[in-house]
C-alpha positions in Angstrom: 39.9 33.2 71.9 37.7 34.7 74.7 37.1 32.7 77.8 33.5 32.1 77.0 34.4 30.5 73.8 37.1 28.0 74.9 36.0 24.6 73.8 34.3 22.3 76.1 36.1 19.3 77.6 35.9 15.8 76.5 34.4 16.0 73.0 32.7 12.9 71.6 32.4 11.6 67.9 29.2 12.5 66.2 27.3 12.1 63.0 26.1 15.1 61.2 22.5 14.6 61.2 20.7 17.6 59.8 21.6 21.2 58.4 19.8 24.4 58.2 20.5 28.1 57.5 20.7 30.3 60.5 21.8 33.5 58.8 23.6 34.4 55.6 26.7 33.2 57.1 25.9 30.8 59.7 24.2 27.3 60.0 22.3 25.4 62.5 23.7 21.8 62.7 22.1 19.0 64.4 24.6 16.3 65.5 23.9 12.8 66.8 26.0 11.6 69.6 26.2 8.3 71.4 26.3 9.9 75.0 23.8 12.8 74.4 21.4 11.9 71.6 20.6 14.7 69.3 22.7 17.9 69.9 21.9 21.2 68.0 24.7 23.7 67.5 25.3 26.9 65.9 28.2 27.0 63.4 29.0 30.8 63.1 30.5 31.6 59.5 30.0 28.3 58.2 28.8 29.7 54.7 32.0 31.9 54.4 34.6 30.8 51.9 37.4 30.5 54.3 35.3 28.9 57.2 37.0 26.1 59.1 33.7 24.3 58.8 33.9 24.2 55.0 33.4 20.5 53.8 33.3 19.1 57.4 29.6 19.4 58.1 28.1 17.3 55.1 25.5 15.0 56.1 26.4 11.7 57.8 30.2 12.8 58.2 31.6 11.3 61.4 33.3 14.5 63.3 34.8 15.4 66.6 32.9 18.6 67.5 34.2 21.3 69.9 31.7 23.5 71.6 32.2 26.8 73.4 31.6 26.8 77.3 28.2 27.6 78.1 26.3 29.2 80.9 23.4 26.9 82.4 20.9 29.2 81.0 22.1 28.8 77.4 20.5 25.9 75.4 22.0 26.6 72.1 25.6 25.3 71.7 28.2 27.1 69.7 30.4 25.1 67.5 34.0 26.5 67.9 35.8 23.8 65.7 35.2 20.5 64.2 37.6 17.7 63.3 36.6 15.4 60.4 37.1 11.7 61.4 35.5 10.1 58.3 33.7 11.3 55.2 31.5 8.5 53.8 32.2 9.5 50.0 30.3 6.6 48.5 27.1 7.8 50.0 27.2 10.9 47.7 26.3 8.5 44.9 22.6 8.8 44.2 21.3 5.4 45.0 23.4 5.3 48.2 22.4 8.9 49.3 18.7 8.2 49.0 19.2 4.8 51.0 21.0 6.9 53.8 18.3 9.7 53.7 15.7 7.0 53.9 17.4 5.4 57.0 17.9 8.7 58.6 14.1 9.3 58.2 13.2 6.0 60.2 15.9 6.4 62.7 15.0 9.9 63.4 11.9 9.5 65.4 13.5 6.7 67.5 16.3 9.3 68.7 14.5 12.4 70.1 16.7 15.3 71.1 18.1 15.2 74.5 17.8 11.4 75.2 20.9 9.1 74.5 20.4 5.7 73.3 24.0 4.3 72.9 22.7 0.9 71.4 20.7 2.4 68.8 23.4 4.9 68.0 25.8 2.0 67.5 23.3 0.4 65.0 23.1 3.8 63.3 26.8 4.1 63.0 27.1 0.6 61.6 24.3 1.4 59.1 26.3 4.2 57.7 29.2 1.9 57.2 27.3 -0.9 55.6 25.6 1.6 53.1 29.0 2.8 52.2 30.8 -0.4 51.7 28.1 -3.0 50.6 28.2 -4.0 47.0 26.0 -2.4 44.4 24.1 -5.5 43.9 23.5 -5.9 47.4 22.0 -2.4 48.3 18.5 -3.5 48.6 19.3 -6.3 50.9 21.4 -3.8 53.1 18.4 -1.7 53.3 16.3 -4.6 54.4 18.9 -5.7 56.9 19.3 -2.4 58.6 15.6 -2.1 58.9 15.5 -5.4 60.8 18.2 -4.1 63.0 16.4 -1.0 63.7 13.2 -2.9 64.5 15.0 -5.2 66.7 16.8 -2.7 68.6 13.4 -1.0 69.4 11.9 -4.3 70.3 9.2 -4.1 67.5 10.5 -7.0 65.5 8.5 -10.2 66.2 9.2 -13.8 65.8 9.2 -14.0 62.0 8.3 -17.8 61.8 4.8 -18.1 63.5 1.5 -16.3 64.6 2.2 -14.1 67.6 -1.2 -15.2 69.1 -1.5 -18.9 68.6 2.0 -19.9 67.3 0.6 -21.2 63.9 3.8 -21.5 61.8 4.3 -20.1 58.3 4.0 -22.6 55.6 4.2 -22.1 51.8 1.0 -20.8 49.9 -0.4 -19.7 53.5 0.8 -16.5 54.3 0.9 -14.9 57.8 -0.1 -11.2 58.3 2.0 -8.3 59.7 -0.1 -6.4 62.1 0.0 -2.5 62.5 1.1 -0.8 65.7 3.7 -3.2 66.3 1.3 -6.1 67.2 3.5 -8.7 65.4 2.4 -11.5 63.1 -1.1 -13.2 62.8 -2.5 -16.1 61.2 -5.6 -16.1 59.0 -7.7 -16.8 62.1 -6.3 -14.0 64.1 -5.6 -11.2 61.7 -7.0 -7.8 61.8 -8.8 -6.1 58.9 -5.8 -3.8 58.4 -3.0 -6.6 58.5 -0.7 -6.8 55.5 0.0 -10.2 53.9 3.4 -11.6 54.5 4.4 -14.5 52.2 6.1 -17.6 53.9 9.0 -17.1 51.5 9.5 -13.6 52.4 9.3 -14.4 56.0 11.8 -17.2 55.6 14.2 -14.8 53.5 13.9 -12.2 56.4 14.8 -14.8 59.1 17.8 -15.7 57.3 18.7 -12.0 56.7 18.2 -11.6 60.5 20.8 -14.2 61.6 23.4 -13.4 58.9 26.3 -11.1 59.7 26.1 -8.0 57.8 29.5 -8.6 56.1 27.7 -11.6 54.4 24.6 -10.0 53.3 25.9 -9.8 49.7 25.9 -13.5 49.5 22.2 -14.0 50.2 19.9 -14.5 47.2 17.6 -11.4 46.1 14.7 -10.7 48.4 11.5 -12.5 47.2 8.3 -11.1 46.4 6.3 -9.5 49.3 9.5 -9.0 51.2 9.3 -5.3 51.2 5.6 -5.0 52.0 5.9 -7.2 55.0 8.0 -4.8 56.9 5.6 -1.6 56.2 3.3 -2.1 59.2 6.2 -2.2 61.7 8.3 0.6 60.1 5.1 2.8 60.0 4.7 2.2 63.7 8.1 3.3 64.4 7.7 6.6 62.2 4.0 7.0 63.1 3.4 6.8 59.3 4.7 5.0 56.3 8.0 6.3 55.6 8.1 8.5 52.4 11.6 7.9 51.2 11.5 4.0 51.4 9.7 3.2 48.0 12.1 5.6 46.0 15.2 4.3 48.0 14.2 0.5 47.3 13.5 1.4 43.4 17.1 3.0 43.1 18.8 0.2 44.8 16.9 -2.4 42.4 18.1 -0.1 39.5 21.4 -0.2 40.8 21.5 -4.0 41.1 20.5 -4.4 37.4 23.3 -1.8 36.5 25.8 -3.9 38.4 25.1 -7.1 36.6 27.5 -8.4 34.0 26.2 -8.0 30.5 24.6 -11.1 29.2 26.5 -13.0 26.7 25.7 -12.2 23.1 26.3 -14.1 19.8 29.3 -12.8 18.0 28.0 -13.6 14.6 29.4 -11.3 11.8 27.1 -9.8 9.5 28.0 -9.4 5.9 
């Protein structure tokens, strides 16, 4: 190996975040790291049948990358090796893959290239584990729980029990309203024309989810009506637009939950 291609020191674990073709044989890979944020690197020969990168650069794999030593004037890193630490195989299932792709969509704007955010990286790493391990019937709950964790880590999630302006508490039959641009919750007297209704039942369920450990999310009841809509203004604030993959991800999660239910008892009446 040439001196200029010796691996750099002290590699750190990274999540495979994005991939794209660089040439017929090579790939550009974006890795998400705890200490550096996003890192873009070139994997030479990644498309070749005997490439050492084969099967290791799949989305959301946890890897230990090794880079070639660089001159200060060189901005694009060169991958010279990748050790696969964990492959989240269950995320290859359609519903889980779509949920993971959606969370990648909402985390991405919060983690710009070249800026590290260790706390948010830990939330992201935990999210991958949750989506891989949660029971099928609890995937929708897991999505909402991870949304809350993201919003809380970014300082966007308000107190879910009362109006951010006057402190009026949410009561059954009288919803509060989720304000856009991260402005929290508002009562009927302080809402803006573009605020979205957040039913008291949905806010109570989200509050319970917020304080429940992720390992126990599967024990919670199904989200009540209005839960998904209540979070839209704050997620749109994070993404600077409504997330595109959210509705498909939640629909697939609901379908997965239905398929996971035990079959209803049926009469065993023999027909002559």
